[in-house]
C-alpha positions as CSV (number, residue, x, y, z in Angstrom):
1,M,-30.3,-35.0,-20.0
2,A,-26.6,-35.0,-21.3
3,L,-26.7,-31.4,-23.1
4,M,-28.5,-30.1,-18.8
5,S,-25.5,-31.0,-17.8
6,L,-23.0,-29.1,-20.2
7,I,-24.6,-26.7,-19.9
8,T,-24.3,-26.8,-16.0
9,L,-20.8,-26.5,-16.4
10,A,-20.7,-24.0,-19.0
11,A,-22.5,-22.1,-16.2
12,L,-20.4,-23.4,-13.4
13,A,-17.1,-22.6,-15.3
14,A,-17.9,-19.6,-16.7
15,A,-18.8,-18.2,-12.7
16,P,-17.2,-16.3,-10.7
17,R,-14.5,-17.2,-8.2
18,P,-13.9,-14.9,-4.6
19,P,-10.9,-13.2,-5.9
20,A,-8.4,-14.9,-2.6
21,A,-11.1,-16.6,-1.1
22,G,-9.3,-17.6,2.3
23,F,-7.1,-14.4,2.6
24,S,-9.4,-11.3,5.2
25,P,-9.7,-8.1,3.3
26,A,-5.8,-6.8,5.4
27,E,-4.1,-10.4,4.2
28,R,-5.7,-9.5,0.9
29,T,-3.5,-6.1,1.3
30,E,-0.8,-8.0,3.2
31,I,-0.3,-9.6,0.5
32,L,-0.4,-6.9,-2.8
33,K,2.1,-4.9,-0.4
34,A,4.7,-7.7,-0.3
35,A,4.1,-8.7,-4.4
36,G,5.2,-4.9,-5.1
37,A,1.2,-4.1,-6.5
38,V,0.2,-0.7,-5.5
39,R,-2.8,0.8,-5.4
40,R,-4.8,3.4,-7.6
41,G,-8.3,4.4,-6.7
42,A,-9.9,0.9,-5.5
43,A,-7.7,-1.2,-7.2
44,W,-4.8,-2.9,-6.9
45,V,-1.8,-3.5,-9.5
46,L,1.2,-5.4,-10.5
47,C,1.7,-3.0,-13.0
48,A,1.3,0.8,-12.2
49,D,2.6,2.0,-15.2
50,D,-1.0,0.5,-17.0
51,P,-2.7,3.0,-17.9
52,G,-5.5,1.2,-18.8
53,P,-8.0,0.0,-16.3
54,V,-6.0,-3.6,-15.0
55,S,-5.8,-5.1,-11.9
56,A,-4.5,-7.8,-9.6
57,T,-6.0,-10.9,-8.8
58,I,-5.5,-13.1,-5.3
59,R,-5.7,-17.1,-5.8
60,A,-5.1,-19.0,-2.8
61,V,-3.4,-22.5,-3.1
62,D,-1.6,-25.1,-0.9
63,L,1.7,-25.6,-2.9
64,N,3.8,-27.1,-0.2
65,G,0.5,-29.1,1.3
66,D,0.7,-28.4,5.0
67,G,-2.4,-27.4,4.9
68,R,-2.1,-23.9,4.2
69,P,-2.7,-21.4,1.7
70,E,0.2,-19.2,-0.7
71,A,-1.0,-17.1,-3.1
72,I,-0.8,-16.4,-6.3
73,V,-1.0,-12.5,-7.2
74,T,-2.2,-12.3,-11.3
75,E,-3.0,-9.1,-13.3
76,R,-3.5,-9.5,-17.4
77,S,-1.7,-6.7,-18.4
78,R,-0.3,-5.1,-22.3
79,F,1.6,-2.5,-21.3
80,C,4.4,-4.0,-18.5
81,A,3.5,-7.5,-20.6
82,P,3.5,-7.2,-24.6
83,R,5.0,-10.6,-25.2
84,T,2.6,-12.7,-23.1
85,G,0.2,-10.6,-21.9
86,W,0.8,-11.3,-18.0
87,L,2.0,-10.8,-15.1
88,H,2.6,-13.3,-12.1
89,A,3.9,-12.6,-8.5
90,V,3.7,-16.2,-5.5
91,L,3.6,-15.2,-2.3
92,A,3.7,-17.4,1.0
93,R,3.2,-16.5,5.0
94,A,6.9,-15.6,6.3
95,R,8.4,-17.7,8.9
96,G,8.0,-14.1,10.9
97,G,4.8,-13.1,10.0
98,G,4.0,-11.6,6.9
99,W,4.8,-12.2,3.0
100,Q,8.1,-13.5,1.9
101,L,8.4,-12.8,-1.9
102,L,8.7,-16.6,-3.6
103,A,8.6,-15.8,-7.5
104,R,7.4,-12.8,-9.6
105,G,8.3,-12.3,-13.3
106,E,6.0,-11.9,-16.1
107,G,3.7,-14.9,-18.1
108,Q,0.9,-16.8,-17.4
109,L,1.2,-18.8,-14.9
110,R,0.1,-22.6,-13.9
111,V,0.7,-25.8,-10.8
112,I,1.7,-28.5,-11.9
113,G,0.5,-31.3,-10.0
114,R,-0.6,-31.7,-6.3
115,A,0.2,-31.1,-2.9
116,V,2.6,-32.7,-1.1
117,P,2.9,-32.3,2.2
118,G,6.5,-31.8,2.7
119,Q,7.4,-30.9,-1.3
120,W,6.7,-27.8,-3.3
121,R,4.6,-27.9,-6.1
122,D,6.3,-26.9,-9.7
123,L,5.2,-23.6,-12.1
124,R,4.3,-23.8,-15.2
125,V,5.0,-20.6,-16.8
126,T,4.0,-20.2,-19.9
127,G,4.5,-17.1,-22.6
128,A,6.4,-16.1,-25.8
129,D,8.9,-18.0,-25.5
130,A,9.1,-22.6,-24.5
131,P,7.3,-22.9,-21.2
132,V,9.1,-22.8,-17.9
133,I,9.9,-25.1,-15.1
134,L,9.7,-23.0,-11.7
135,S,11.0,-25.5,-9.1
136,H,11.1,-24.9,-5.3
137,D,14.7,-24.5,-4.5
138,G,14.5,-24.1,0.0
139,S,13.2,-20.7,0.0
140,V,12.5,-19.2,-3.8
141,Y,11.5,-20.4,-7.2
142,R,13.6,-20.7,-10.1
143,P,13.8,-21.7,-13.3
144,R,14.5,-25.5,-14.1
């Protein structure tokens, strides 16, 4: 029984997630454009110079506890991010509509803590150097 549970959990963990659950196709396009991504064939890429088969993905995460998702765009690219292999962009809905870029950089991004109304969650960026914590300053994310 325990072995079956472990196998089931492993299968669920390996199952692909929707790339941007919670965002419409039009919103995904707006998010990717605001992140600085460009269209290459059927894919959107943060690193337009990468000759390899790369594609940006979007994850919906409530970063400020308001119950609405912000967007985290990530892409694996050793070409544009040779030290870490990852690029990221963090976006929130802008007051006047559209999407506002809150952070963009190199490194693997992790969200810290739980969503609390009125408080922006910190982000942890790991890569070639020591981990960096990004905190929201009221308008964008900056290193602590």
